[in-house]
PLY file of the C-alpha trace (Angstrom):
ply
format ascii 1.0
element vertex 351
property float x
property float y
property float z
element edge 350
property int vertex1
property int vertex2
end_header
-5.99 13.77 -6.02
-2.84 14.30 -4.14
-2.46 13.32 -0.51
-1.93 16.87 0.39
-5.21 17.78 -1.34
-7.07 15.18 0.53
-5.74 15.52 3.98
-4.34 19.09 4.05
-5.94 19.80 7.43
-5.05 16.49 9.20
-2.95 16.66 12.35
0.49 15.35 12.16
0.93 13.63 15.49
2.10 10.46 14.12
4.78 11.97 11.89
5.88 14.22 14.73
6.13 11.27 17.11
8.21 9.29 14.62
10.49 12.23 14.29
10.95 12.52 17.97
11.83 8.87 18.21
14.39 9.14 15.44
12.47 7.27 12.83
14.07 8.97 9.94
17.04 6.61 9.51
17.83 3.09 9.79
21.18 2.56 11.65
21.24 -1.08 10.66
20.44 -0.50 7.10
22.83 -1.62 4.26
22.95 0.75 1.29
20.32 -0.02 -1.34
21.48 -0.97 -4.67
21.83 1.88 -7.16
19.52 1.94 -10.13
21.08 0.36 -13.08
19.78 2.59 -15.74
21.35 6.04 -16.35
19.68 8.83 -14.44
17.30 6.47 -12.60
16.63 7.34 -8.88
14.46 6.11 -6.03
10.88 7.06 -6.46
10.97 8.60 -2.83
13.25 11.51 -1.85
11.90 12.13 1.66
10.03 10.30 4.36
6.51 11.64 4.04
4.32 12.28 7.12
1.35 10.06 7.64
-2.23 11.04 7.53
-4.61 11.01 10.47
-7.93 10.72 8.77
-10.97 12.18 10.67
-13.56 11.32 11.57
-13.30 7.66 12.35
-16.05 5.59 10.62
-18.64 3.90 12.81
-18.24 0.13 12.67
-20.39 -1.18 9.87
-23.60 -2.87 10.80
-24.29 -6.44 9.73
-26.59 -6.11 6.55
-30.12 -7.44 6.96
-30.75 -8.05 3.29
-29.52 -11.32 1.73
-25.83 -11.40 1.31
-24.43 -11.52 -2.12
-21.77 -14.16 -1.29
-21.86 -17.45 0.74
-21.02 -17.75 4.43
-20.91 -20.86 6.56
-20.23 -19.77 10.23
-16.37 -19.74 9.89
-16.11 -16.72 12.30
-12.86 -15.37 13.66
-11.71 -16.96 16.78
-11.27 -14.54 19.61
-8.95 -16.52 21.90
-6.01 -17.11 19.71
-2.64 -17.31 21.62
-0.31 -14.53 20.73
2.11 -16.99 19.15
-0.56 -18.31 16.80
-1.67 -14.83 15.55
-0.60 -13.60 12.19
2.98 -12.98 11.28
4.31 -14.23 14.56
6.43 -16.88 12.78
8.21 -14.60 10.37
10.99 -12.26 11.89
13.26 -9.81 10.32
16.99 -9.55 10.96
18.92 -6.51 11.58
21.13 -7.11 8.69
19.62 -8.62 5.50
19.98 -8.52 1.85
16.91 -6.44 0.93
17.32 -3.21 -0.90
16.43 -0.22 1.29
16.57 3.42 0.68
18.44 5.85 2.88
15.60 6.07 5.32
15.46 2.21 5.93
12.42 1.64 3.84
12.44 -1.52 1.72
12.40 -0.92 -2.06
11.77 -2.93 -5.12
14.02 -2.94 -8.31
12.14 -3.37 -11.51
13.59 -2.79 -14.91
16.65 -0.89 -13.49
14.64 1.60 -11.26
13.69 1.49 -7.50
10.01 1.58 -6.61
7.86 1.53 -3.63
6.22 -1.96 -3.31
3.21 -1.99 -1.04
3.19 -5.77 -0.23
7.08 -5.85 0.19
6.91 -2.85 2.56
3.92 -4.16 4.52
5.48 -7.67 4.88
8.74 -6.17 5.93
6.97 -4.01 8.59
5.05 -7.06 9.93
8.40 -9.12 9.98
10.02 -6.27 11.95
7.08 -6.17 14.37
7.47 -9.95 14.93
11.30 -9.43 15.69
10.40 -6.64 18.16
8.00 -8.92 20.03
10.68 -11.57 20.23
13.52 -9.40 21.13
12.14 -6.14 22.71
14.65 -4.22 20.60
13.09 -0.98 19.64
15.20 -0.96 16.57
12.81 -3.36 15.01
9.73 -1.46 16.04
11.17 1.77 14.50
11.91 -0.02 11.28
8.39 -1.43 11.18
6.92 1.97 11.62
9.06 3.40 8.85
7.41 0.86 6.52
3.93 1.71 7.71
4.67 5.44 7.20
5.81 4.96 3.72
2.77 2.89 2.66
0.45 5.42 4.30
2.11 8.36 2.59
1.55 6.81 -0.85
-2.20 6.14 -0.37
-4.83 7.45 -2.66
-8.56 7.90 -1.86
-10.81 6.21 -4.38
-14.41 5.08 -3.95
-14.29 6.57 -0.50
-11.43 4.12 0.56
-7.76 4.12 1.11
-5.87 2.24 -1.72
-2.11 1.56 -1.94
-0.85 1.88 -5.54
1.76 -0.01 -7.39
3.73 2.69 -9.15
5.09 0.67 -12.19
3.69 -1.23 -15.08
3.78 -4.97 -14.71
3.01 -8.22 -16.79
3.16 -11.58 -15.18
5.77 -13.75 -16.89
3.84 -17.05 -16.55
0.24 -16.13 -16.11
-1.53 -14.79 -19.19
-3.79 -11.85 -18.94
-2.19 -10.19 -16.13
-1.02 -6.90 -17.58
-1.17 -3.96 -15.43
-0.43 -0.13 -16.07
0.53 2.05 -13.16
-1.09 2.77 -10.93
-2.68 -0.62 -10.09
-3.92 -2.18 -6.93
-3.91 -5.57 -5.23
-6.18 -7.09 -2.82
-3.20 -8.75 -1.15
-1.86 -5.28 -0.26
-5.17 -4.05 0.83
-5.60 -6.99 3.17
-2.10 -7.21 4.52
-2.05 -3.40 5.28
-5.00 -4.23 7.67
-2.55 -6.49 9.50
0.27 -3.85 9.69
-2.00 -1.01 10.82
-4.14 -3.07 13.23
-1.12 -4.65 14.90
0.56 -1.27 15.37
-2.70 0.13 16.71
-2.79 -2.63 19.36
0.82 -2.34 20.34
1.28 -0.67 23.84
4.96 0.48 22.95
3.39 2.81 20.27
2.25 6.15 21.69
-1.48 6.28 22.22
-2.08 9.13 19.81
-0.20 7.33 17.07
-2.13 4.08 17.79
-5.38 5.91 17.23
-4.03 7.19 13.89
-2.99 3.74 12.85
-6.57 2.60 13.72
-8.05 5.34 11.71
-6.00 4.37 8.62
-7.16 0.84 9.08
-10.74 1.90 9.24
-10.34 3.98 5.96
-8.67 1.00 4.27
-11.20 -1.75 5.14
-14.05 -0.53 2.89
-11.88 -1.46 -0.22
-12.56 -4.99 0.66
-16.34 -4.39 0.36
-16.29 -2.49 -2.95
-16.92 -5.00 -5.85
-15.98 -4.94 -9.44
-18.68 -2.82 -10.91
-16.24 0.05 -11.37
-12.44 0.60 -11.16
-10.50 0.24 -8.93
-11.53 -2.88 -7.38
-9.80 -5.77 -5.62
-12.62 -8.16 -4.61
-15.29 -9.87 -6.62
-17.96 -12.54 -6.36
-17.83 -15.58 -8.55
-20.56 -18.15 -8.55
-21.67 -16.80 -5.22
-18.22 -16.96 -3.62
-16.23 -13.95 -2.30
-12.65 -13.45 -3.60
-9.90 -11.12 -2.69
-7.86 -10.77 -5.80
-3.92 -10.37 -5.61
-4.16 -9.56 -9.42
-7.60 -8.07 -10.20
-7.54 -7.94 -13.83
-10.61 -8.51 -16.10
-8.71 -9.37 -19.33
-9.03 -12.85 -20.76
-7.33 -15.35 -18.57
-7.77 -13.15 -15.40
-8.29 -12.43 -12.57
-5.91 -14.97 -11.30
-7.83 -16.29 -8.29
-4.40 -16.50 -6.57
-4.61 -18.59 -3.33
-1.71 -17.32 -1.22
-2.47 -13.62 -1.76
-6.13 -14.28 -0.83
-5.19 -15.99 2.36
-2.60 -13.46 3.38
-5.44 -10.88 2.92
-7.68 -13.02 5.26
-5.15 -12.67 7.88
-5.59 -8.95 7.64
-9.38 -9.35 8.09
-8.64 -11.28 11.40
-6.38 -8.65 12.66
-8.76 -5.85 11.76
-11.60 -7.75 13.44
-9.47 -8.20 16.58
-8.76 -4.49 16.77
-12.29 -3.19 16.05
-14.84 -6.01 16.60
-16.54 -4.88 13.50
-19.18 -7.31 12.53
-18.70 -6.66 8.87
-14.90 -7.79 9.15
-16.24 -11.00 10.86
-18.66 -11.49 7.87
-15.93 -11.05 5.20
-13.59 -13.40 7.22
-16.45 -16.00 7.06
-17.06 -15.49 3.47
-13.34 -15.75 2.69
-12.76 -18.95 4.59
-16.00 -20.32 3.06
-14.40 -19.83 -0.32
-11.12 -21.34 0.54
-12.96 -24.26 2.04
-15.08 -24.73 -1.09
-12.14 -24.54 -3.50
-9.51 -26.57 -1.58
-9.95 -29.50 -4.01
-9.31 -27.17 -6.98
-6.25 -25.68 -5.23
-4.76 -29.14 -4.23
-2.61 -31.07 -6.68
-2.56 -34.58 -5.18
0.89 -35.96 -4.99
2.62 -32.75 -6.13
3.02 -29.11 -5.32
-0.25 -27.14 -4.95
-1.55 -24.85 -7.74
-0.61 -21.20 -7.36
-4.00 -20.02 -8.68
-7.35 -21.23 -9.97
-7.19 -19.72 -13.41
-3.92 -21.04 -14.65
-3.41 -24.05 -12.28
0.32 -24.14 -12.51
1.91 -26.30 -9.76
4.40 -24.03 -8.01
6.87 -25.83 -5.70
8.20 -22.54 -4.27
4.77 -21.72 -2.80
3.87 -25.17 -1.54
5.12 -24.73 1.98
3.69 -21.26 2.27
0.25 -22.74 1.33
0.69 -25.27 4.24
1.60 -22.59 6.68
-1.42 -20.38 5.57
-3.86 -23.25 6.01
-2.65 -23.82 9.54
-3.08 -20.14 10.09
-6.68 -20.42 9.04
-7.15 -23.29 11.39
-5.82 -21.40 14.27
-7.68 -18.18 13.47
-11.10 -19.85 12.75
-10.79 -22.68 15.12
-12.05 -25.04 12.36
-10.41 -28.42 11.98
-10.92 -28.63 8.30
-8.13 -26.25 7.67
-5.70 -28.29 9.65
-6.84 -31.33 7.67
-6.06 -29.51 4.35
-2.71 -28.37 5.65
-1.68 -31.94 6.51
-3.03 -33.13 3.03
-0.72 -30.65 1.33
2.11 -31.78 3.61
1.54 -35.35 2.41
1.66 -34.21 -1.25
5.03 -32.72 -1.48
0 1
1 2
2 3
3 4
4 5
5 6
6 7
7 8
8 9
9 10
10 11
11 12
12 13
13 14
14 15
15 16
16 17
17 18
18 19
19 20
20 21
21 22
22 23
23 24
24 25
25 26
26 27
27 28
28 29
29 30
30 31
31 32
32 33
33 34
34 35
35 36
36 37
37 38
38 39
39 40
40 41
41 42
42 43
43 44
44 45
45 46
46 47
47 48
48 49
49 50
50 51
51 52
52 53
53 54
54 55
55 56
56 57
57 58
58 59
59 60
60 61
61 62
62 63
63 64
64 65
65 66
66 67
67 68
68 69
69 70
70 71
71 72
72 73
73 74
74 75
75 76
76 77
77 78
78 79
79 80
80 81
81 82
82 83
83 84
84 85
85 86
86 87
87 88
88 89
89 90
90 91
91 92
92 93
93 94
94 95
95 96
96 97
97 98
98 99
99 100
100 101
101 102
102 103
103 104
104 105
105 106
106 107
107 108
108 109
109 110
110 111
111 112
112 113
113 114
114 115
115 116
116 117
117 118
118 119
119 120
120 121
121 122
122 123
123 124
124 125
125 126
126 127
127 128
128 129
129 130
130 131
131 132
132 133
133 134
134 135
135 136
136 137
137 138
138 139
139 140
140 141
141 142
142 143
143 144
144 145
145 146
146 147
147 148
148 149
149 150
150 151
151 152
152 153
153 154
154 155
155 156
156 157
157 158
158 159
159 160
160 161
161 162
162 163
163 164
164 165
165 166
166 167
167 168
168 169
169 170
170 171
171 172
172 173
173 174
174 175
175 176
176 177
177 178
178 179
179 180
180 181
181 182
182 183
183 184
184 185
185 186
186 187
187 188
188 189
189 190
190 191
191 192
192 193
193 194
194 195
195 196
196 197
197 198
198 199
199 200
200 201
201 202
202 203
203 204
204 205
205 206
206 207
207 208
208 209
209 210
210 211
211 212
212 213
213 214
214 215
215 216
216 217
217 218
218 219
219 220
220 221
221 222
222 223
223 224
224 225
225 226
226 227
227 228
228 229
229 230
230 231
231 232
232 233
233 234
234 235
235 236
236 237
237 238
238 239
239 240
240 241
241 242
242 243
243 244
244 245
245 246
246 247
247 248
248 249
249 250
250 251
251 252
252 253
253 254
254 255
255 256
256 257
257 258
258 259
259 260
260 261
261 262
262 263
263 264
264 265
265 266
266 267
267 268
268 269
269 270
270 271
271 272
272 273
273 274
274 275
275 276
276 277
277 278
278 279
279 280
280 281
281 282
282 283
283 284
284 285
285 286
286 287
287 288
288 289
289 290
290 291
291 292
292 293
293 294
294 295
295 296
296 297
297 298
298 299
299 300
300 301
301 302
302 303
303 304
304 305
305 306
306 307
307 308
308 309
309 310
310 311
311 312
312 313
313 314
314 315
315 316
316 317
317 318
318 319
319 320
320 321
321 322
322 323
323 324
324 325
325 326
326 327
327 328
328 329
329 330
330 331
331 332
332 333
333 334
334 335
335 336
336 337
337 338
338 339
339 340
340 341
341 342
342 343
343 344
344 345
345 346
346 347
347 348
348 349
349 350
C-alpha cells in the first residue's frame, strides 16, 4: 500500500516545519555522482513529507507468560552521561565525499544507479546530530532532519509496523545464502531508525510538534523488533532460546547471517527508544539482546586475530574489528555491565 493510502489524513506539521526552516536544500552539499548507466536517475525526485501516525500506541506491558527468549537482567542503564550515549563519537563534516542528491540526502550507488539506502541515511542523520551537539551549528541539525524525512517517507506498513525497504536487489559477495530481491528489510535499519527518531524526539532544538511526530514514528517502528519469523517480512528470530536482530534476515541455506555489528547497532536503538519512552518491552528486548551477545562472545571472538563478522560464515574481518571493539564498549556504558568492557579489551588485545 502506498504511503498516501496509509496516511492520507495525517497532519503535515513536521513537513511544514521543515519547509519553514529551509530544509529542502543542503548548502554544503557537493553534487552527487551521476548514474553511470544511460537514462538512470535518482530514485527520488522530491523530498516527500513525513507521516504523523495517529494515535500513538500505549507502551507495551511486560508479558506475564514465559518469555520465548532468554534474559539475564542486563537492563538499560538510565544514568549514562551524554558523551557515552549512542552515536556521540561519530560526527559528520560539512564537506565530505558522500554522494548526495540535490536535497542533501545521502544516496547509494549500486550497479550504475542511485538508490535510497536506509542504514546509510540513518547513520548519516545520526552523525549530523552528533556534529550539531558538538558545534551548535543548525546546518547539521537541518541535514540530520533531511535524512530522517527521507527514511520516513519511504516507509511501508506491514504486519502493523513501519518497515524501511531496500529498493534494489542484493547478493552478498562473500557470504553465501544472502540473496535478496527488492524490497527487502534489515533489522539493522529497523533498530538504527529507533536511534535517529528517538534522538530527534528528545532534542529541544526541534519544535515540540515535530518531536511528537518523531516519537510517533519510533513507536510505530518498534513493533517490528517483536515480530518473529513466522511470516514475512521479519527481521528478528529466536535461535536455541536466544533473541537475534538480523541485519540480513534470509532463510536460504547458509543464512541468516547472525551478523554481530548490525545486531549491536540495532541494540543501541533499543536503548535510545527506551530512554525516550520508558517502555518495559524495549528494556526487555535490550536485556534479551545483550544476553545473546554475552552468550555468543566466544563464538564471535577470534583469539589472536580480527573478530568474525558473523556467526554463520565465521570470516575474520579486519575492517570491522575496531567497530566491534567500540560497540562492545558501548554495551558496557549502556548496560553498566563490566563483562562487555572485558570483551572489548580482549578484542583490543587480539588485533
